N, C-alpha and C positions, 0 to 999 in steps of 0.2 A: 766677823761671824765666827761662831763656834762650829767645829766640824769633827766628824769621826770618819776616818779613812780606813777601809778594809781592803787588803790585797786579795783579789779574787783569782787572778791568773798570774803565774810566775813559774820559773823553771824548777823550783824546789817547794817542798811541803814541810810545814812545821810539825809540832808535836801531835796535833790532831789529824784525823784522816782527811783526805782531800786528793785532788788530782793535780800533779804538776805537769807543765808543758812549756815548751819554748815560747815565751810571749809575756805580755803584761796586760793587766786590767786592774783598776781600782774603783771601788764603790765608795761614793762620798755622800755622807749624810749631814745635812744642815737643818737649821730651824726653818729655812725657806723651802726645803724640799731635798730630794735625793738626785744624784747625778752619777753618770758612768764615764770614766776616763779610759778609753781603749777597751778592746773586747777579747784580747788574747788570740790564740790561733784557731779557736773554735771547738776544741775537744773538751774543755773543762768548765767553761763559764757557767753553764746552767747547773751542772752538778755542784760546783763549789758555791754558787749563790744559794742553792737550796740548803746545803750543809750549814752555811753561815747565816741563813735566814735573812737574806738580802732580797728585797722585792724588786725584781727587774721590771715587773709590770707597771710599777708606779714611778719610774724615773722621769724627771722633767726634761732632761736633755742628755745627749751623748756627745762627748768631746773626743776627737781623734787627734793623736799626736803626729802621725805621719802615715804615708801609704805603704806600709809593709804588712805582709800576711799575718805576722805574729802579733799584730796590734789591731787588725781589722777582721780576722778570720771568723770571729764569733758574731759578727753583725747580723747575719740572717737568723741565727737562733734567738738573739735578743729581740730583734724586730718581730719574730714570730710570737713572742710573748707580749711585747709592749704595743705592737701595732704602730700607728703613725706617730712619729716623734722627730723633733729637730736634731739633726746631726751636724755639729759644727767642726769645720776642718778648713784646710788651706786649699786654694784652687788647684794646686799640683798634686793633690792626693791620689789621683788616678793615673799618674805617670807610670809607664811601663818600666819594670825594674828587674835586673838579674844580679845574682852573686856569682863570682868566679872563684872557686876554691880549688886549691891544689890538693890532690889526694893520691898517694902512691905514685908520685911524679907525673900524674895526669891532671889536666884541668877539667873540672866538673862545673858546668853552667847550670844554675837553677833559677827559675822564676821566683821572685820574692815580693812582687807587688801585691796589691789587693786582689784576692782570688775571685772576685765577682764584678760583673759589669755594673756600671752606675744605674742603668735602666732596671736591672733586676732588683737592686737594693731599693730604688724608689718605688717600684711595684710592691715591694715587701713592707713599705711604710716609712722609709727614710726621707726626710725633708731636708736636703742638704743646704746649709748656709755656709758659703765659702768666702773667706776673707783673708787678706794678706797681713793686715795691720794688727797691732796690739789693741785689744778692746775689752770691754767689760760686758759680757753677755748676760750676766746676772749680778746683782749688787754684791760686791765683795768677792766676785769670782772673775778672773782675767785669763785670757788666752794671749800668749806672747806674740803670735803671728811670726813673721819672718825675723830671725835673729841675726844681727850683724856679726860677721866673723872678724874679730879684731885681735884675738890672742895669736901669738906666734907658734904655740905648741899644740893647738887643737886642730888637727888636720882631717880632711875627708878620708874615709876608709877606702883604701885602694882596691878592695875586693868587690866593691859595690858599684854598679853601673846603672845609668838611666838613659832612656831613649829621648833625645832632645833634637827636634827638627830633623828627625829621621836618622840621626847618628847616635851610636852608643858612646857615652862619655862618662867619666867619673861622676858619680852622683853627688851633687852639692846639697841635696836635701833642703831646698828652700821651703818645703812644706813642713819641716820639723818645727814643732811648737810644744810648749809646756803649759801646764795649768797652774795658776797662782791663786791661792786663797789668802785673803786679807783677814787675819784673825787677831783677837785681842793680844796674843802673845807675840805677834810679828807675822811676817809673810811665810807661807808654806809653798814651796815650789815642788810640783810633781812632774817629773820627767817621764816621757815615754821611752826614749833612747838617748836623748840629748845629742843627736847627730851633728847639730850645729855647735856643739861644745858646751860642756857643763858651765864653765866659767864665763863663756860668752853669754850664755842664757842668764846667769845670775846678774851679770853687769847690765844686761838689757832690761831685766826686771827692775833693778834698782833705779835705773835712769828713767824708765817710763812711769813708775809709781811715785818716784821722789822719796822712797823710803829705803833705809839702809838696814833696818832690823829684820833679819831673816831667822825665823824660828826653827825651820826644818827643811831639809832636802830629802825627797823621797823618789823612788823609782829607778829606772834604768839610766845609767850614765855613760855607757859605752867606753868606760875606762879600760875594759879588758883588752881593747884593741890599740891602746897607746903603748909606746915604748916605755921602758922603766924610767927614762929621763923625763918623758912627757908626763907620766903619772906623778912623779915627784913635783913637777912644776904645778900640776893641778892641785896637789895636796898643799903646797905652799900657799897657793892663792886662797884656798878654803881657810887655812889657818889665820889668814889676815882678817877674816870676817868672824864676827861673834855668833856663829851658828850653833844653836843648842843641841840639835839632833840631826843625825845623818842616817837615814834608813834606806839604803840602796838595795837594788836587786837586779834580776834579769841580765842585761848585757854588761853590767858592771864587772861580772866575772869573779871567781873565787880569789884569784891572786890579788886583784885590786881591792876586793872587799876585805881580805885579811890585812892588807896594808893599811886600809882606813881604820879597821878595828884596832890595830896596833897603835896608830897615831892618835885616835880620838877616844879610845877607851869606852867609858860608860855612855858617852855621847853617841856612840855608834850602835845600830842594830840592823839585822838583815831582814829585808822585807819579803819574806817567803809567803806562800799561800796561807791566808789566815791571819797574817800579821795585822795588828790594829794600831792606829796612831790617833790620838785625840788632841785637840787644841783647846 
């Protein structure tokens, strides 16, 4: 399928006006209809959708990458416009989550899970379809489901915790999933945060689709939180693949983004608010 992808929510804003926020959302236009991948933190999605003339009232489905506030916070606003709509996610999307961050030699604990109860979102129009496996919800559109963790260098973020069976443990993000578009130019992988590992996700997609041609990588890659050595291993893995474009944003971070720009030159672009990618 041919697609036009517009970043609606992201930490930074491009040349035109818009609102930046910590989070991610992408509007996906295809011949078969329009879709929304994630909803940002909830401060900017309506304003930016109006600015970029993206009709949230007409989207066919909402895809969620994982259960963090900065990817799900805009759900009530979108549902308020769209009304009843299918929301596709992993069954662990409502897991309780916190981040533990050191600030001025003190530990600060913050809730970082979905900021709304499932019942409230369903009352607002969300029809949740929760699956763990890799599947094709629309022709030419895939969700990765749970991604196997096989690389040695992509590790869980030690700052992030989830409540499992009553205990707080390092969050393994089994609900982390990415969106895949099968286009005439090759596969396009859109990450929310790639908590399961960008390279793990790429390998999983190639195995499940049986295709090795990846046209583009877009979205948040969580490279900001890797050590310099782990970042270089990720870059080396990408270099072994003939990926034509890398348009990262959000949790990729500026340090990692600049390193990718240095390595991939014109093949790299930053996916700020308003960035558009066409296949």
